[in-house]
C-alpha positions as CSV (number, residue, x, y, z in Angstrom):
1,X,-6.3,-6.4,19.5
2,X,-3.2,-5.7,21.8
3,X,-0.9,-6.8,18.9
4,X,-2.7,-4.5,16.5
5,X,-2.3,-1.5,18.9
6,X,1.4,-2.4,19.3
7,X,1.9,-2.4,15.5
8,X,0.2,1.0,15.2
9,X,2.2,2.5,17.9
10,X,5.4,1.1,16.5
11,X,4.6,2.6,13.0
12,X,3.7,6.0,14.5
13,X,7.0,6.0,16.5
14,X,9.2,4.8,13.7
15,X,8.2,7.3,11.1
16,X,9.2,10.5,12.9
17,X,12.3,8.9,14.4
18,X,13.5,7.6,11.0
19,X,12.7,11.0,9.4
20,X,14.6,12.9,12.0
21,X,17.6,10.5,11.6
22,X,17.6,11.0,7.8
23,X,17.5,14.8,8.2
24,X,20.5,14.8,10.6
25,X,22.4,12.3,8.4
26,X,22.6,15.0,5.7
27,X,19.5,14.1,3.6
28,X,18.6,16.7,1.1
29,X,15.9,19.0,2.4
30,X,14.9,20.1,-1.1
31,X,14.0,16.6,-2.3
32,X,10.5,16.1,-3.6
33,X,9.1,13.0,-5.4
34,X,5.7,11.5,-6.1
35,X,5.1,7.8,-6.8
36,X,1.9,7.1,-8.6
37,X,0.6,3.5,-8.5
38,X,-2.3,1.3,-9.4
39,X,-2.9,-2.4,-9.7
40,X,-5.1,-5.5,-9.4
41,X,-5.7,-8.0,-6.6
42,X,-6.4,-11.4,-8.1
43,X,-7.4,-14.0,-5.5
44,X,-8.6,-17.6,-5.6
45,X,-12.3,-17.9,-4.5
46,X,-13.0,-19.6,-1.2
47,X,-16.8,-19.6,-1.8
48,X,-18.8,-22.8,-1.9
49,X,-22.0,-23.6,-3.7
50,X,-23.3,-24.1,-7.2
51,X,-22.7,-20.6,-8.5
52,X,-19.4,-19.9,-6.9
53,X,-17.0,-17.7,-8.9
54,X,-13.6,-19.2,-10.0
55,X,-11.8,-16.2,-8.6
56,X,-12.2,-12.8,-7.1
57,X,-10.5,-9.6,-8.0
58,X,-10.0,-6.0,-6.9
59,X,-8.2,-2.8,-7.8
60,X,-6.2,-0.1,-6.0
61,X,-4.9,3.3,-7.0
62,X,-2.8,5.7,-4.9
63,X,0.3,7.8,-4.5
64,X,3.3,8.3,-2.2
65,X,4.7,11.7,-1.5
66,X,8.4,11.6,-0.6
67,X,10.0,14.7,1.0
68,X,13.0,12.6,2.1
69,X,14.5,10.2,-0.5
70,X,13.6,6.9,1.2
71,X,10.6,8.0,3.4
72,X,7.2,9.0,2.3
73,X,3.5,9.2,3.1
74,X,1.2,7.0,1.1
75,X,-2.5,7.0,0.5
76,X,-4.7,4.7,-1.6
77,X,-8.3,3.9,-2.4
78,X,-9.5,0.6,-3.8
79,X,-12.2,-2.0,-4.1
80,X,-12.0,-5.8,-3.6
81,X,-14.7,-8.1,-4.8
82,X,-15.6,-10.9,-2.4
83,X,-16.5,-14.5,-3.3
84,X,-20.1,-13.7,-2.6
85,X,-20.0,-11.1,-5.4
86,X,-20.1,-8.2,-3.0
87,X,-17.5,-5.4,-2.6
88,X,-15.2,-4.1,0.1
89,X,-14.2,-0.5,-0.5
90,X,-11.1,0.8,1.4
91,X,-9.4,4.1,1.9
92,X,-6.0,4.0,3.6
93,X,-3.0,6.2,4.5
94,X,0.3,5.8,6.3
95,X,4.1,5.8,6.2
96,X,6.2,4.0,3.6
97,X,9.9,3.3,3.7
98,X,11.8,2.3,0.5
99,X,15.3,1.7,-0.7
100,X,17.2,0.4,-3.7
101,X,18.0,-3.3,-3.6
102,X,21.6,-4.1,-4.3
103,X,23.5,-2.3,-7.1
104,X,20.5,-2.3,-9.5
105,X,19.2,1.3,-9.5
106,X,15.8,0.4,-11.0
107,X,15.0,-2.2,-8.3
108,X,13.4,-0.7,-5.2
109,X,12.0,-2.5,-2.2
110,X,9.5,-0.9,0.2
111,X,7.5,-1.6,3.4
112,X,4.5,0.2,4.8
113,X,1.9,0.2,7.5
114,X,-1.4,1.9,6.5
115,X,-4.6,2.6,8.4
116,X,-8.0,3.5,7.1
117,X,-11.6,2.5,6.7
118,X,-13.2,-0.5,5.0
119,X,-16.8,-0.5,4.0
120,X,-18.7,-3.5,2.7
121,X,-21.7,-3.5,0.4
122,X,-23.7,-6.7,0.0
123,X,-26.2,-7.5,-2.7
124,X,-28.9,-7.7,0.0
125,X,-28.4,-4.0,0.7
126,X,-26.7,-4.6,4.0
127,X,-23.6,-2.4,4.7
128,X,-20.9,-2.6,7.3
129,X,-17.7,-0.5,8.0
130,X,-14.6,-1.1,10.0
131,X,-11.1,0.1,10.8
132,X,-8.7,-1.5,8.4
133,X,-4.9,-2.0,9.0
134,X,-2.6,-3.2,6.2
135,X,1.1,-4.1,6.7
136,X,3.4,-5.4,4.0
137,X,5.9,-4.6,1.4
138,X,7.0,-5.3,-2.1
139,X,9.3,-4.3,-4.9
140,X,9.2,-1.9,-7.8
141,X,11.0,-3.2,-10.9
142,X,12.5,-1.0,-13.7
143,X,10.5,2.0,-12.5
144,X,7.3,0.5,-14.0
145,X,6.1,-2.8,-12.4
146,X,5.0,-3.2,-8.8
147,X,4.6,-6.5,-6.9
148,X,3.3,-6.3,-3.3
149,X,2.2,-8.7,-0.6
150,X,0.2,-7.4,2.4
151,X,-1.5,-8.7,5.6
152,X,-4.9,-7.1,6.0
153,X,-6.8,-6.8,9.3
154,X,-10.4,-5.6,9.4
155,X,-13.5,-6.3,11.5
156,X,-16.3,-6.5,8.9
157,X,-19.0,-8.8,10.2
158,X,-19.4,-10.9,7.0
159,X,-15.8,-11.1,5.8
160,X,-12.5,-12.7,7.1
161,X,-10.9,-10.6,9.8
162,X,-7.3,-11.5,8.7
163,X,-6.4,-11.9,5.1
164,X,-3.4,-11.9,2.9
165,X,-3.5,-9.9,-0.4
166,X,-1.2,-9.8,-3.4
167,X,-1.1,-6.8,-5.8
168,X,0.5,-6.5,-9.1
169,X,0.5,-3.4,-11.2
170,X,2.3,-0.2,-12.3
171,X,4.3,2.2,-10.2
172,X,5.5,5.5,-11.8
173,X,8.1,7.4,-9.7
174,X,8.3,11.1,-10.6
175,X,11.0,13.2,-9.1
176,X,10.7,17.0,-8.9
177,X,13.6,18.3,-6.8
178,X,16.9,17.0,-5.7
179,X,16.8,14.1,-8.2
180,X,19.5,11.5,-8.8
181,X,19.5,8.6,-11.2
182,X,17.9,6.3,-8.6
183,X,14.8,8.4,-8.0
184,X,12.8,7.6,-11.1
185,X,11.8,10.0,-13.8
186,X,13.0,13.5,-13.3
187,X,9.8,15.5,-13.9
188,X,11.2,18.7,-12.5
189,X,14.1,19.3,-15.0
């Protein structure tokens, strides 16, 4: 748990520090963008037994509001099906930092640390909830496709505490004010 607290404190400290630096470095104060995203979490099943599923899956939808070109606040909701055919529902929010990768304007990398709640629902009717922390990053390609890899930490009694998760899906960057050709689709013009 001490490492988890360190990661949370680092994220809380980095976001305002980075935002203040971007403002003093001449970042546009009139910039406003919204990234909408959604995707699927395919995972191989680790269940055992005669009726084990071949794989598990999940989904997630959310958005990131960016008031500064490369820094935003993200929030998401989703569900992940477990090998036991139960569900984990999660709601998360936190800072996300992004930047174009190289000279390709439609290739954007990002990293985030989000915190929220995870609730499990078993077929037996038992329920459990926990703090959930997810740290990771990924890439948005051609302002359409999103690929993301995260490390997830939760304390649900019946599920793994630490787990990796892959997401592939769609990310739609909409820019409303202060747009350039690297900010996605100019919805405000």
